[in-house]
LODRENFI-859737 format. One record per residue: residue in one letter; x, y negated, z negated of N, C-alpha, C, O in turn. Coordinates in pm, whole numbers, plus 50000, padded with zeros to 5 digits. Each point is the difference from the previous one (the first is absolute). Example, Ala and Ser with C-alpha at 12.3 -4.5 7.8 and 13.67 -1.06 7.14 Angstrom:
% residues 2
   aa      nx      ny      nz     cax     cay     caz      cx      cy      cz      ox      oy      oz
    a   51319   50569   49220   49911   49881   50000   50090   49880   50000   50104   50002   49934
    s   49861   49893   50138   50082   49881   49994   49923   49891   49927   50051   49889   49983
This chain:
% residues 323
   aa      nx      ny      nz     cax     cay     caz      cx      cy      cz      ox      oy      oz
    m   50085   50119   50000   49915   49881   50000   50089   49876   50000   50087   49987   49915
    r   49890   49923   50180   50079   49877   50009   49916   49881   49955   49884   49986   50040
    v   50175   49929   49878   49932   49881   49950   50075   49878   50049   50122   49991   49985
    t   49807   49914   50074   50060   49877   50049   49949   49882   49918   49880   49974   49996
    v   50212   49956   49939   49965   49884   49921   50090   49886   50042   50123   50008   49987
    c   49818   49886   50062   50076   49882   50043   50110   50037   50098   50111   49948   49993
    g   49858   50142   50096   50096   50036   50104   50099   50107   49960   50080   50045   50083
    v   49917   49997   49790   50093   50102   49953   49928   50135   49997   49901   50015   49929
    t   50149   50081   50146   49937   50131   50008   50076   50098   49913   50122   50012   50010
    a   49806   50058   49905   50061   50098   49912   49918   50127   50003   49879   49998   50020
    v   50190   50114   49961   49932   50128   49990   49950   50016   49857   50079   50004   49906
    r   49790   50005   50079   49943   50021   49867   49967   50147   49986   49937   50060   50087
    v   50105   49997   49801   49985   50145   49981   49891   50025   49896   50028   49995   49880
    p   49850   50032   50162   49895   50034   49903   50027   50136   49938   50054   50089   50065
    w   49909   49928   49808   50024   50125   49932   49908   50109   50055   49879   49980   50010
    s   50179   50131   50025   49923   50115   50047   50089   50122   49990   50121   49989   49981
    s   49818   50128   50033   50078   50123   49999   50102   50000   50113   50113   50045   49984
    a   49845   49905   50132   50089   49998   50116   50120   49909   49977   50114   50039   50027
    s   49861   49839   49923   50110   49906   49978   50096   50053   49894   50121   49982   50010
    f   49823   50083   49886   50086   50058   49896   50093   50105   50060   50120   50001   49972
    l   49824   50088   50110   50081   50106   50060   50106   49943   50095   50112   50051   50006
    v   49852   49844   50068   50096   49938   50091   50115   49938   49920   50116   50013   50038
    y   49850   49919   49853   50104   49940   49916   50091   50107   49942   50123   49989   50007
    v   49818   50114   49935   50081   50106   49941   50086   50068   50106   50117   50030   49977
    g   49824   49995   50141   50077   50060   50109   50115   49912   50043   50111   50049   50021
    g   49864   49821   49991   50106   49907   50040   50111   49993   49898   50118   50000   50037
    l   49848   49995   49835   50101   49996   49895   50077   50131   49992   50119   50002   49968
    t   49812   50109   50062   50068   50129   50004   50103   50003   50113   50110   50051   49983
    i   49852   49894   50131   50094   49992   50113   50120   49914   49963   50113   50031   50035
    l   49861   49859   49892   50108   49912   49957   50098   50076   49910   50121   49992   50019
    a   49826   50082   49884   50086   50079   49911   50076   50107   50077   50118   50024   49975
    a   49812   50041   50120   50065   50103   50081   50111   49941   50086   50103   50063   50023
    t   49875   49814   50025   50102   49933   50081   50128   49979   49921   50109   50027   50049
    f   49876   49926   49828   50117   49980   49914   50073   50132   49977   50123   50007   50007
    s   49800   50098   49965   50062   50130   49972   50071   50055   50124   50112   50051   49991
    l   49823   49938   50124   50059   50050   50124   50130   49928   50032   50099   50063   50037
    l   49901   49806   49948   50120   49924   50032   50111   50024   49898   50118   49995   50034
    e   49844   50032   49842   50102   50034   49901   50068   50132   50036   50122   50013   49987
    i   49798   50084   50058   50056   50129   50043   50091   49980   50121   50108   50059   50008
    a   49846   49856   50087   50081   49974   50119   50132   49935   49963   50104   50031   50059
    a   49894   49879   49844   50123   49933   49958   50099   50098   49940   50121   49988   50020
    n   49827   50110   49906   50090   50097   49935   50053   50103   50098   50111   50050   49982
    d   49811   49983   50121   50036   50111   50089   50073   49957   50127   50072   50081   50060
    h   49911   49794   49982   50051   49963   50133   50101   49885   49997   50042   49955   50107
    g   49999   49999   49778   50099   49894   49995   49943   49866   50042   49882   49990   50031
    a   50203   49906   49970   49954   49865   50027   49943   49984   50141   49893   49941   50018
    g   50179   50114   50083   49953   49986   50138   49870   50075   50024   49909   49948   50065
    g   50082   50174   49884   49877   50076   50015   49884   49937   49927   49886   50006   50047
    f   50142   49934   49839   49895   49932   49924   49941   49884   50079   49880   49977   49997
    v   50205   49950   50074   49952   49890   50083   49904   50051   50107   49895   49941   50023
    s   50142   50169   50041   49916   50056   50106   49865   50046   49946   49896   49973   50060
    w   50106   50097   49828   49876   50048   49941   49912   49884   49954   49878   50002   50019
    a   50183   49897   49922   49923   49884   49954   49935   49928   50117   49886   49955   49990
    l   50188   50034   50121   49944   49937   50119   49884   50081   50055   49898   49944   50040
    l   50118   50187   49963   49894   50086   50051   49874   49988   49915   49889   49988   50054
    v   50126   50015   49815   49884   49988   49911   49933   49864   50019   49877   49991   50001
    f   50202   49905   50013   49945   49866   50021   49920   49993   50130   49889   49946   50003
    v   50165   50109   50104   49932   49997   50129   49868   50078   49993   49898   49954   50050
    v   50105   50165   49889   49879   50083   49991   49893   49929   49918   49885   49992   50043
    l   50151   49958   49841   49901   49935   49913   49946   49872   50064   49881   49970   49988
    s   50205   49955   50080   49955   49879   50068   49902   50035   50112   49899   49931   50020
    g   50132   50176   50054   49909   50043   50106   49865   50043   49946   49896   49968   50059
    l   50104   50103   49829   49874   50042   49940   49921   49880   49950   49878   49995   50016
    a   50190   49908   49923   49931   49881   49950   49940   49920   50114   49885   49956   49992
    l   50191   50024   50114   49948   49925   50116   49885   50075   50067   49903   49940   50043
    g   50110   50193   49965   49892   50079   50058   49871   49987   49920   49892   49989   50058
    a   50119   50014   49809   49882   49984   49916   49940   49860   50016   49878   49983   49998
    r   50208   49919   50017   49950   49863   50019   49926   49986   50132   49895   49937   50006
    l   50159   50122   50101   49937   49990   50131   49865   50071   50004   49913   49965   50080
    t   50068   50134   49833   49873   50072   49995   49908   49945   49891   49901   50062   49962
    n   50136   49818   49988   49917   49928   49902   49986   50071   49866   49900   49983   49930
    h   50198   50097   50034   50006   50058   49866   50092   49912   49915   50116   50033   49976
    s   49830   49854   49979   50082   49896   49939   50065   50043   49870   50118   49972   49977
    v   49808   50097   49939   50056   50043   49872   50110   50104   50021   50106   49993   49939
    t   49866   50104   50147   50101   50101   50031   50125   49935   50058   50112   50037   49965
    a   49869   49867   50124   50114   49930   50059   50081   49928   49893   50123   50000   50003
    g   49807   49940   49901   50069   49927   49895   50085   50088   49911   50115   49968   49971
    v   49829   50145   49985   50077   50086   49910   50116   50068   50074   50105   50026   49941
    l   49877   50002   50188   50111   50055   50078   50107   49895   50024   50120   50029   50001
    a   49836   49847   50020   50096   49891   50020   50083   49978   49874   50116   49959   50009
    l   49827   50067   49875   50075   49987   49876   50119   50097   50000   50111   49962   49963
    s   49865   50161   50078   50109   50097   50011   50097   49960   50110   50121   50024   49989
    s   49827   49916   50117   50086   49956   50110   50097   49892   49953   50119   50003   50034
    v   49832   49902   49889   50086   49894   49947   50107   50059   49909   50117   49962   50007
    a   49842   50131   49908   50097   50062   49910   50108   50073   50079   50118   49992   49967
    s   49841   50080   50136   50098   50074   50080   50092   49906   50077   50117   50032   50020
    f   49831   49852   50023   50086   49902   50069   50108   49949   49906   50116   49989   50038
    v   49845   49978   49839   50098   49949   49903   50105   50107   49970   50118   49970   49988
    i   49836   50155   49999   50096   50109   49977   50093   50016   50120   50120   50023   49983
    f   49825   49965   50137   50084   50009   50121   50106   49890   50002   50117   50026   50027
    l   49841   49851   49943   50096   49890   49998   50106   50022   49892   50118   49975   50023
    g   49839   50072   49860   50097   50029   49895   50095   50111   50040   50118   49996   49966
    a   49831   50103   50108   50087   50110   50046   50105   49949   50097   50115   50043   49997
    v   49844   49863   50092   50096   49942   50094   50109   49924   49925   50118   50014   50029
    l   49841   49905   49873   50098   49924   49921   50094   50094   49925   50120   49975   49991
    d   49824   50133   49956   50083   50097   49928   50096   50071   50095   50114   50029   49962
    w   49841   49999   50160   50083   50066   50101   50124   49916   50032   50109   50054   50021
    f   49872   49814   49983   50112   49910   50029   50079   49964   49874   50100   49928   50007
    g   49855   50123   49878   50071   49971   49876   49970   49863   49943   50080   49948   49922
    w   49809   49992   50115   49967   49865   49956   49902   49997   49883   49983   49896   49936
    l   49953   50216   50037   49897   49999   49896   50064   50012   49863   50070   50098   49973
    p   49908   49805   49939   50059   50006   49866   49924   50097   49910   49902   50062   50041
    d   50146   49949   49837   49938   50088   49901   49858   49953   49970   49977   49882   49972
    l   49927   50212   50034   49860   49966   49977   49954   50035   49860   49884   49979   49966
    d   50205   50074   49951   49959   50044   49866   49981   49885   49903   49933   50016   49898
    h   50124   49869   50131   49994   49888   49905   49948   49876   50072   50079   49925   50058
    p   49790   50051   49940   49946   49880   50064   50038   49874   49924   50031   50004   49880
    f   49967   49885   50190   50025   49868   49941   50140   49992   49938   50017   49941   49893
    k   50081   50117   50173   50138   49998   49950   50090   49929   50099   50072   50064   50077
    g   49925   49804   49921   50089   49923   50085   49949   49985   50142   49897   50057   50038
    f   50177   49864   50041   49962   49971   50138   50052   50109   50091   50121   50020   50013
    r   49786   50052   50051   50037   50108   50092   49924   49975   50130   49880   50025   50010
    f   50194   49926   50089   49938   49950   50122   49912   50103   50069   49884   49972   50030
    w   50169   50147   49995   49925   50098   50078   49880   50055   49924   49901   50040   50061
    l   50107   49963   49809   49882   50040   49922   49892   49893   50012   49882   50032   50010
    l   50157   49841   49990   49904   49892   50020   49938   50008   50139   49881   49972   50018
    v   50200   50066   50081   49946   50019   50135   49894   50109   50001   49894   49985   50061
    l   50135   50126   49870   49905   50111   49995   49871   49957   49928   49890   50035   50043
    e   50124   49890   49850   49882   49952   49926   49918   49904   50086   49877   50005   50001
    l   50193   49908   50072   49929   49908   50087   49930   50074   50113   49894   49959   50047
    a   50166   50152   49997   49937   50082   50104   49867   50057   49951   49906   50013   50078
    v   50086   50022   49795   49874   50048   49944   49894   49891   50007   49885   50026   50037
    v   50154   49851   49928   49907   49887   50006   49949   49979   50143   49880   49985   50023
    v   50213   50015   50072   49963   49977   50140   49914   50114   50053   49900   49976   50067
    a   50138   50148   49902   49923   50115   50048   49859   50000   49943   49905   50031   50072
    a   50081   49935   49800   49868   49993   49939   49916   49889   50062   49880   50018   50022
    a   50183   49868   50007   49928   49889   50062   49953   50036   50140   49887   49969   50039
    v   50200   50097   50038   49963   50041   50136   49885   50101   49995   49905   49990   50077
    a   50105   50107   49832   49895   50102   49988   49868   49937   49956   49894   50040   50048
    l   50112   49863   49862   49879   49932   49956   49935   49926   50117   49878   50003   50016
    n   50204   49930   50063   49948   49927   50115   49941   50094   50105   49901   49966   50066
    r   50158   50151   49950   49956   50093   50102   49877   50082   49955   49906   50019   50077
    f   50097   50028   49799   49897   50093   49957   49894   49937   49909   49893   50057   49981
    r   50136   49825   49964   49905   49930   49914   49957   50086   49881   49886   49991   49955
    f   50204   50089   49995   49969   50090   49889   50037   49929   49870   50118   49970   49979
    p   49785   50003   49933   50026   49915   49882   50112   50047   49910   50068   49917   49939
    l   49954   50215   50049   50104   50050   49911   50138   49946   50038   50088   49992   49916
    f   49931   49972   50211   50128   49943   50042   50025   49863   49935   50115   49957   49991
    v   49780   49976   49966   50019   49874   49928   50077   50026   49871   50091   49925   49965
    f   49872   50182   49965   50072   50036   49878   50144   50040   50031   50093   49959   49930
    v   49926   50121   50175   50136   50040   50039   50083   49877   50033   50116   49990   49959
    l   49826   49916   50115   50070   49878   50037   50036   49919   49876   50111   49949   49989
    a   49794   50039   49918   50026   49924   49878   50107   50066   49915   50090   49932   49949
    a   49902   50200   50035   50099   50071   49918   50138   49994   50063   50100   49980   49930
    a   49908   50036   50202   50130   49993   50068   50058   49860   49990   50121   49984   49984
    s   49795   49914   50026   50047   49862   49988   50052   49973   49860   50103   49934   49982
    w   49825   50118   49918   50047   49984   49862   50139   50062   49985   50091   49936   49945
    f   49926   50187   50103   50128   50068   49983   50112   49923   50071   50109   49984   49945
    f   49863   49968   50175   50101   49926   50075   50041   49872   49928   50119   49972   49986
    v   49783   49951   49968   50029   49873   49933   50077   50023   49871   50098   49930   49972
    v   49858   50167   49948   50067   50027   49873   50143   50047   50024   50092   49957   49929
    d   49928   50130   50169   50135   50049   50029   50089   49889   50056   50121   50000   49978
    l   49818   49906   50095   50077   49893   50063   50053   49900   49898   50114   49955   50010
    i   49804   50010   49893   50037   49888   49911   50021   50041   49855   50015   49913   49914
    s   49988   50216   50057   50025   50042   49862   50085   50126   50000   50018   50066   50103
    g   50035   49965   49779   50087   50116   49989   49957   50097   49893   50082   50074   49946
    g   49788   49927   50023   49949   50090   49898   49982   49931   49866   50040   49885   49984
    g   49900   50184   49921   49984   49947   49865   49893   49893   49990   49903   49999   50076
    d   50117   49909   49830   49901   49897   49970   49972   49911   50121   49886   49962   50025
    w   50219   50004   50049   49980   49911   50114   49910   50065   50105   49916   49932   50060
    s   50100   50197   49963   49913   50069   50095   49855   49998   49952   49908   49986   50080
    a   50072   50027   49788   49864   49995   49945   49940   49861   50019   49881   49988   50031
    i   50200   49908   49950   49951   49864   50019   49962   49977   50146   49895   49942   50030
    v   50190   50104   50062   49970   49987   50142   49873   50078   50034   49918   49955   50080
    t   50067   50162   49859   49881   50082   50025   49873   49925   49959   49901   50002   50073
    i   50103   49934   49812   49883   49921   49956   49974   49886   50098   49885   49971   50033
    g   50223   49964   50013   49984   49893   50097   49939   50049   50130   49912   49934   50056
    v   50133   50180   49992   49942   50059   50122   49854   50034   49976   49916   49979   50088
    g   50053   50074   49793   49862   50032   49968   49910   49879   50004   49888   50007   50050
    l   50160   49881   49897   49921   49875   50004   49982   49952   50144   49892   49953   50036
    a   50212   50060   50044   49989   49962   50141   49898   50088   50072   49923   49952   50083
    l   50078   50177   49885   49903   50092   50060   49857   49966   49955   49906   50016   50077
    l   50079   49936   49800   49868   49960   49953   49948   49881   50080   49884   49998   50039
    v   50202   49904   49985   49961   49885   50083   49961   50047   50140   49900   49956   50056
    a   50181   50134   49999   49970   50053   50134   49869   50077   49999   49922   49990   50095
    a   50053   50087   49799   49877   50080   49992   49876   49911   49998   49903   50027   50069
    v   50102   49867   49851   49886   49907   49993   49977   49936   50135   49886   49980   50041
    s   50223   49986   50029   49987   49939   50132   49942   50098   50101   49911   49965   50077
    v   50139   50160   49923   49953   50100   50095   49855   50037   49973   49926   50034   50093
    d   50032   49961   49780   49862   50032   49965   49899   49918   50079   49888   50044   50025
    r   50152   49836   50012   49907   49912   50072   49967   50053   50139   49893   49972   50053
    s   50199   50104   50005   49977   50052   50135   49973   50149   50003   49925   50048   50085
    s   50137   50027   49822   49982   50146   49999   50022   50054   49860   50115   50016   49957
    r   49778   50011   49973   50014   50058   49866   50051   50143   50007   50054   50052   49902
    t   49929   50013   50213   50054   50135   50017   50152   49998   49990   50059   50084   49932
    y   50004   49821   50137   50145   49985   49991   50041   49943   49864   50100   50042   49941
    g   49821   49862   50010   50035   49935   49875   50007   50096   49882   50079   49979   49908
    f   49840   50125   50096   49998   50096   49889   50139   50054   49971   50043   50004   49885
    w   50028   50039   50220   50131   50062   49979   50105   49899   49954   50095   50037   49932
    l   49888   49838   50106   50090   49897   49948   49977   49979   49851   50095   49979   49925
    h   49780   50027   50033   49971   49989   49857   50061   50118   49924   50056   49981   49892
    v   49935   50138   50164   50059   50118   49936   50151   49983   49985   50056   50024   49893
    a   50009   49934   50215   50146   49980   49996   50037   49890   49901   50099   50013   49927
    s   49824   49880   50070   50027   49891   49908   49987   50044   49855   50087   49971   49918
    g   49805   50101   50051   49980   50047   49863   50110   50093   49954   50044   49993   49886
    l   50001   50096   50203   50108   50092   49966   50131   49925   49976   50074   50031   49906
    a   49956   49871   50181   50126   49928   49988   50004   49917   49871   50098   50005   49926
    i   49798   49919   50049   49998   49917   49879   50001   50087   49875   50076   49975   49907
    g   49839   50128   50092   49996   50089   49884   50129   50074   49978   50045   50015   49886
    g   50017   50034   50223   50127   50069   49986   50110   49910   49945   50079   50043   49916
    g   49925   49833   50132   50098   49905   49949   49980   49968   49853   50096   49991   49924
    l   49777   49993   50035   49971   49972   49860   50037   50117   49910   50055   49980   49892
    l   49914   50143   50154   50032   50117   49919   50150   50020   49985   50045   50059   49902
    w   50034   49892   50193   50145   50007   49986   50045   49923   49875   50090   50044   49928
    f   49846   49842   50048   50039   49917   49886   49927   50038   49872   50055   49986   49891
    f   49822   50062   50120   49917   50025   49882   49958   50147   49994   49899   50039   50058
    h   50179   50041   49872   49965   50142   49989   50060   50066   49877   50000   50123   49990
    d   50051   49799   49916   50067   50059   49884   49919   49986   49871   49932   50094   49959
    g   50076   49790   49977   49939   49980   49869   49853   49964   50006   49941   49989   50108
    d   50000   49993   49775   49858   49967   49988   49966   49870   50072   49899   49992   50070
    l   50185   49906   49913   49972   49871   50063   50001   50012   50152   49922   49936   50070
    d   50168   50148   49980   50004   50022   50145   49867   50057   50049   49946   49954   50101
    w   50002   50146   49829   49876   50063   50046   49879   49910   49977   49901   50012   50072
    i   50106   49900   49831   49894   49900   49985   50001   49906   50121   49895   49961   50050
    a   50226   50003   49997   50012   49918   50120   49941   50072   50121   49935   49938   50084
    v   50087   50193   49925   49943   50078   50110   49847   49998   49991   49932   49991   50102
    a   50014   50018   49776   49855   49996   49982   49944   49865   50046   49895   49994   50064
    i   50175   49899   49903   49956   49867   50043   50003   49991   50153   49907   49946   50061
    a   50200   50107   49999   50009   50000   50147   49885   50081   50060   49946   49963   50103
    a   50017   50148   49832   49889   50083   50050   49869   49923   49997   49920   50009   50093
    v   50059   49914   49801   49878   49918   49992   49999   49896   50112   49896   49974   50060
    l   50220   49968   49967   50009   49903   50111   49974   50069   50134   49940   49941   50089
    y   50105   50182   49924   49972   50077   50122   49849   50018   50018   49948   49986   50110
    v   49982   50044   49779   49855   50016   50007   49935   49870   50046   49914   50000   50088
    a   50128   49889   49851   49943   49870   50036   50026   49967   50146   49912   49951   50070
    l   50209   50077   49976   50034   49972   50139   49920   50088   50094   49948   49952   50101
    g   50043   50177   49867   49923   50090   50085   49854   49960   50008   49939   50009   50106
    d   50005   49947   49781   49860   49957   50000   49982   49873   50081   49903   49987   50075
    a   50190   49920   49911   49989   49873   50073   50014   50020   50150   49932   49934   50079
    l   50157   50158   49961   50024   50023   50143   49907   50106   50059   49996   50019   50122
    g   49931   50051   49792   49916   50108   50049   50080   50118   50051   49961   50068   50095
    r   50155   49957   49840   50090   50107   50041   50017   50099   49886   50061   49967   49898
    s   49886   50153   50117   50003   50099   49894   50139   50057   49976   50025   50057   49894
    s   50066   49930   50203   50135   50057   49981   50068   49938   49878   50071   50070   49928
    w   49909   49801   50048   50059   49936   49883   49943   50057   49872   50072   50016   49901
    v   49800   50015   50099   49936   50057   49881   50050   50143   49976   50019   50040   49885
    v   50003   50035   50223   50055   50135   49986   50139   49995   49936   50029   50077   49909
    f   50056   49832   50138   50133   49986   49940   49989   49955   49854   50079   50044   49916
    a   49825   49870   50054   49980   49955   49863   49963   50117   49909   50052   50011   49889
    a   49858   50075   50158   49961   50115   49920   50119   50092   49975   50017   50052   49890
    w   50064   49968   50213   50120   50084   49984   50094   49937   49898   50056   50070   49915
    g   49963   49798   50093   50086   49931   49904   49949   50013   49858   50078   50026   49908
    l   49793   49958   50072   49942   50014   49865   50013   50142   49950   50016   50022   49880
    l   49979   50076   50210   50021   50138   49961   50142   50021   49949   50021   50072   49902
    q   50077   49865   50163   50138   50011   49954   50020   49932   49865   50071   50050   49914
    v   49865   49836   50070   50008   49929   49872   49941   50086   49889   50059   50014   49893
    t   49824   50043   50133   49936   50086   49900   50087   50121   49968   50009   50040   49884
    t   50053   50018   50216   50088   50114   49977   50115   49964   49906   50034   50077   49911
    h   50024   49806   50110   50110   49956   49915   49957   49993   49854   50065   50056   49912
    f   49824   49874   50063   49957   49980   49862   49939   50127   49941   50011   50024   49880
    a   49924   50058   50204   49943   50125   49949   50109   50093   49950   49984   50062   49895
    e   50125   49950   50179   50111   50084   49957   50062   49946   49871   50040   50077   49912
    k   49968   49791   50078   50060   49939   49882   49913   50019   49877   50048   50038   49893
    w   49823   49934   50123   49910   50005   49884   49970   50143   49956   49988   50027   49880
    s   50000   50063   50216   49962   50138   49965   50119   50084   49958   49984   50103   49935
    d   50138   49852   50101   50122   50077   49971   49992   50140   50057   50051   50095   49941
    v   49885   49917   50177   49985   50129   50067   50034   49981   50146   49954   49906   50063
    g   50127   50183   49992   50030   49994   50142   49878   50035   50083   49915   50078   49957
    l   50078   49864   50161   49887   50026   50088   50032   50116   50093   50114   50016   50043
    m   49787   50063   49987   50016   50110   50094   49879   50003   50091   49886   49993   49953
    f   50136   50017   50176   49893   50005   50096   49973   50145   50040   50092   50074   50035
    a   49783   49965   49961   49964   50138   50030   50025   50031   50147   49971   49918   50088
    y   50084   50198   49938   50030   50041   50137   49900   50106   50045   49976   50099   49931
    f   49968   49878   50186   49911   50096   50062   50049   50023   50144   50079   49920   50051
    p   49875   50187   50014   50047   50029   50137   49982   49883   50096   50076   49987   50096
    l   49823   49929   49881   49976   49889   50091   50076   49875   49963   49991   49899   50070
    g   50085   50105   49821   50081   49882   49966   49990   49968   49852   49951   50080   49920
    f   50097   49801   50046   50001   49957   49862   49872   49924   49968   49960   49910   50073
    v   49976   50128   49818   49884   49928   49952   50047   49870   49938   50099   49998   49928
    l   49830   49894   50100   50047   49869   49958   49962   49965   49857   50023   49887   49957
    f   49919   50207   49968   49968   49975   49861   50108   50061   49912   50018   50122   50001
    p   50055   49797   49924   50107   50053   49916   49945   50076   49880   49895   49966   49946
    f   50177   50137   50013   49963   50078   49883   50093   49963   49886   50122   50003   50015
    f   49821   49963   49872   50079   49962   49885   50005   50115   49901   49909   50082   49992
    g   50201   49922   49933   50011   50100   49896   50068   50128   50043   49999   50098   49926
    y   50063   49903   50195   50069   50119   50048   50138   49962   50051   50019   49895   50062
    d   50078   50192   49911   50133   49973   50052   50008   50051   50144   49899   50044   50055
    e   50220   49951   50005   50014   50034   50141   49974   50148   50028   49980   50038   50115
    f   50021   50045   49781   49973   50142   50020   49858   50038   49960   49962   50117   50005
    g   49960   49784   49957   49861   50025   49965   49978   50032   49854   49887   50028   49960
    a   50218   49969   49958   49984   50027   49858   49938   49881   49931   50039   49885   50024
    e   49866   50141   49890   49929   49890   49935   50090   49928   49902   50074   50063   49924
    q   49920   49804   50078   50074   49919   49906   49902   49941   49899   49887   49966   50034
    h   50157   50021   49842   49915   49943   49895   50061   49865   49961   50098   49995   49926
    k   49844   49899   50122   50047   49865   49973   49890   49923   49930   49881   50024   50022
    t   50160   49884   49894   49903   49925   49921   49909   49915   50087   49881   49988   49971
    h   50175   49954   50134   49922   49907   50083   49976   50055   50140   49994   49922   50096
    a   49991   50207   49917   49978   50058   50132   49873   49947   50065   49989   49994   50122
    w   49914   49968   49794   49872   49950   50052   50014   49866   50072   49915   49964   50081
    a   50194   49962   49889   50014   49865   50056   50015   50003   50152   49958   49906   50068
    g   50101   50201   49985   50018   50008   50144   49870   50008   50076   49974   49915   50085
    p   49942   50185   49886   49871   50007   50070   49914   49878   49979   49930   49956   50091
    v   50074   49988   49789   49920   49879   49974   50047   49885   50087   49919   49922   50051
    s   50213   50067   49968   50054   49892   50085   49946   50011   50142   49962   49900   50061
    y   50036   50222   49991   49950   50019   50136   49849   49979   50008   49949   49950   50100
    a   49980   50087   49794   49855   49976   49998   49972   49851   50003   49909   49954   50070
    v   50168   49970   49853   49984   49854   50000   50031   49943   50139   49928   49913   50049
    l   50178   50137   50013   50033   49955   50135   49884   50028   50096   49965   49915   50082
    g   49976   50204   49907   49886   50033   50086   49887   49901   49982   49939   49957   50098
    l   50031   50007   49777   49895   49903   49974   50036   49863   50057   49915   49929   50055
    v   50212   50034   49931   50045   49871   50055   49983   49997   50152   49952   49901   50055
    l   50088   50207   50011   49987   50004   50146   49853   49995   50043   49966   49932   50097
    i   49948   50139   49831   49858   49995   50031   49947   49859   49979   49922   49949   50081
    g   50120   49987   49810   49956   49863   49973   50044   49904   50109   49921   49915   50043
    i   50202   50097   50001   50047   49914   50109   49919   50024   50127   49962   49906   50069
    g   50012   50223   49960   49920   50031   50118   49861   49939   49993   49951   49948   50099
    l   49986   50058   49784   49866   49944   49984   50001   49848   50012   49908   49940   50056
    l   50198   49997   49891   50011   49854   50013   50014   49958   50146   49937   49904   50044
    i   50146   50170   50030   50017   49969   50142   49868   50021   50075   49962   49918   50084
    a   49969   50192   49883   49872   50028   50066   49898   49892   49969   49924   49958   50087
    r   50074   49996   49787   49906   49895   49962   50029   49870   50074   49909   49931   50045
    r   50220   50037   49968   50036   49878   50071   49959   50008   50147   49951   49903   50057
    r   50070   50214   50002   49966   50015   50142   49848   50002   50021   49951   49953   50103
    r   49974   50102   49799   49855   49997   50013   49947   49858   49997   49900   49968   50063
    a   50171   49946   49861   49958   49861   49994   50021   49933   50136   49925   49911   50038
    l   50179   50132   50033   50027   49945   50133   49918   50070   50107   49956   49937   50096
    m   50024   50195   49887   49924   50079   50096   49897   50081   49923   50031   50111   49955
    p   49848   49838   50028   49899   50067   49919   49970   50143   50042   49952   50079   49919
    a   50076   49954   50207   49969   50134   50049   50110   50102   49972   49991   50116   50040
    a   50113   49840   49890   50112   50091   49974   49955   50118   49916   49909   49988   49917
    e   50154   50125   50106   49960   50125   49933   50037   49996   49853   50109   49956   49965
    l   49802   50090   49949   50027   50009   49858   50095   50115   49973   49993   50104   50065
    l   50097   49877   49836   50091   50107   49961   49937   50085   49890   50061   50096   49953
């Protein structure tokens, strides 16, 4: 489905069983691409790796263009995502073949020209793919790649990188508000990137003592206010996650009990169990009850915030659905 707003055309992906399967299939192909190229790198040396990377890029690009020509916009977009990844890997393989690619294990460590070239190539490739396929997820890829390039260009890690990250996040917020005027579909991913950048930078500085986590709680409340003012739920989602981390910090402190998440075949349950050590043996602590109570209070707080937001929106839109 394509949406045109003020001359900007974007592929809008309505939720359905089909779109879910296409997304999962595309992401599976992306993961398989990484695995295949890793095997090729180990088995065929630098020159062989270049050839395999080029072949994978050509095949995925052909599939993406074919899907686009047959008006399968979502399929084209998810295949193009793998195509962009394979192009960057191909370019990196070429640089490595010539001995120009520096160590990739330590990002933000000094000025490394060819690594900056590779990072800039990600930005350009994402921009070209966005222009060609109009797939909104490329907005996030473009924003994330731009963040990495800027941080690597003007910082060398540590506190300064966190400060630059917050600055990039604020710039992305300005861009998101501006883009919202023409395409909220594109703007959504800019808001997501902005929230992650600002929050990540803040957590770098505030993650140790009680005062730090109180500062995180205040930032989470500001996230809620911003999300409500802009009509963007992504900020509220990040706020809820931040408040969950704050609650975890104080719950562990007050209850004097380590947290353990129950494991089931389908994954980890997000409700922490108090009163058990890492092997499941019951612990007897005086304040074990404080942990569950802390989370119960958080749940009530989140419900209260949700009701306040709903009440405010009902005042603006009387037909809004009751929670």
